[in-house]
N, C-alpha and C positions, 0 to 999 in steps of 0.2 A: 504494500500500500504506500502511496506517495502522500506525504504530509507537507503542505506548503505553508510557510509562515507568512504573516502579514508583512508588507514592506516596511522597512525602517524609515525613520524620519529623513535620513540622508538620501535614501533611495527615492522617496517622494519628492524631495527638493530637486534632485537631479532630473527626475522625470518632468517636473514642471519647467525646468530650464530648457531641456531638450524640446519640449512641446512649444515653448515660447519662441525658441530660436527657429524651429521649423516653420512656425506660423509667420514669423518675420521674413524668412527667406522666400517662402512660397508666395507671400504677398507682393513680392517685387517682380514676379514673372507671370506670364500667362499660364492658365491652367494646362494648356496642351504641352507646356515645357516640363511639367511635373508628371503628367499622366497622359495616357492615350485618350482620344475622344471617346472611344468605346468604353474605357474604364470609367470615365466621368459620367457618361450617360447611364451606364449600368448602376453606378452608385446613386444616381438620382432617380432610378427606377424608370428610365425612358428606354423603350425598346424600339428600334428602327429596323424595318425589314432589310435584309442584306441586298436584295435586288428590288429596286423601285418598280412599281407596276407599269410605269410608262414615263415618258419625258416630263420633267417638271416645267410648268408654265409660270412665268412671272406675271401675276395678275395685275400688277401695277402698271404694266406697259402695254397690255392688250387693249386694242381699240376694237371692240366688238360691235357688230351691227345690232340695232334694237331687235328684240324678238317679236315675231309676228303673233298677234293674238286674234282670236275670233272676236268679231264685233258683237258684244252682248249689250243689249240696252240696259241702262241703269234706271232702276225704278225706286223712287223715293217713297218711303212708307210714312 
C-alpha cells in the first residue's frame, strides 16, 4: 500500500512560485506558442470535425440576391 503524506509548507510555497512564474511566462505569449490549437480546444470542450462538410463561406462578403417569395396578400385583423 502506498501512503502519501501531505505536502510540507516549503513544498506548497515552491508550488505557488512555480505556478506564478508559469502564469507570468504564458501571459507574455500567444496560447498557440504554449499548446496546440487542438489541445486548447479540447481543454475548452470544443470539438471541431476533422474534415469540414464543405467550403467555408465568409458571410460578411457575400452579396446575395433577394429571395423570391410568393405574393401573399396581407390581411389586417
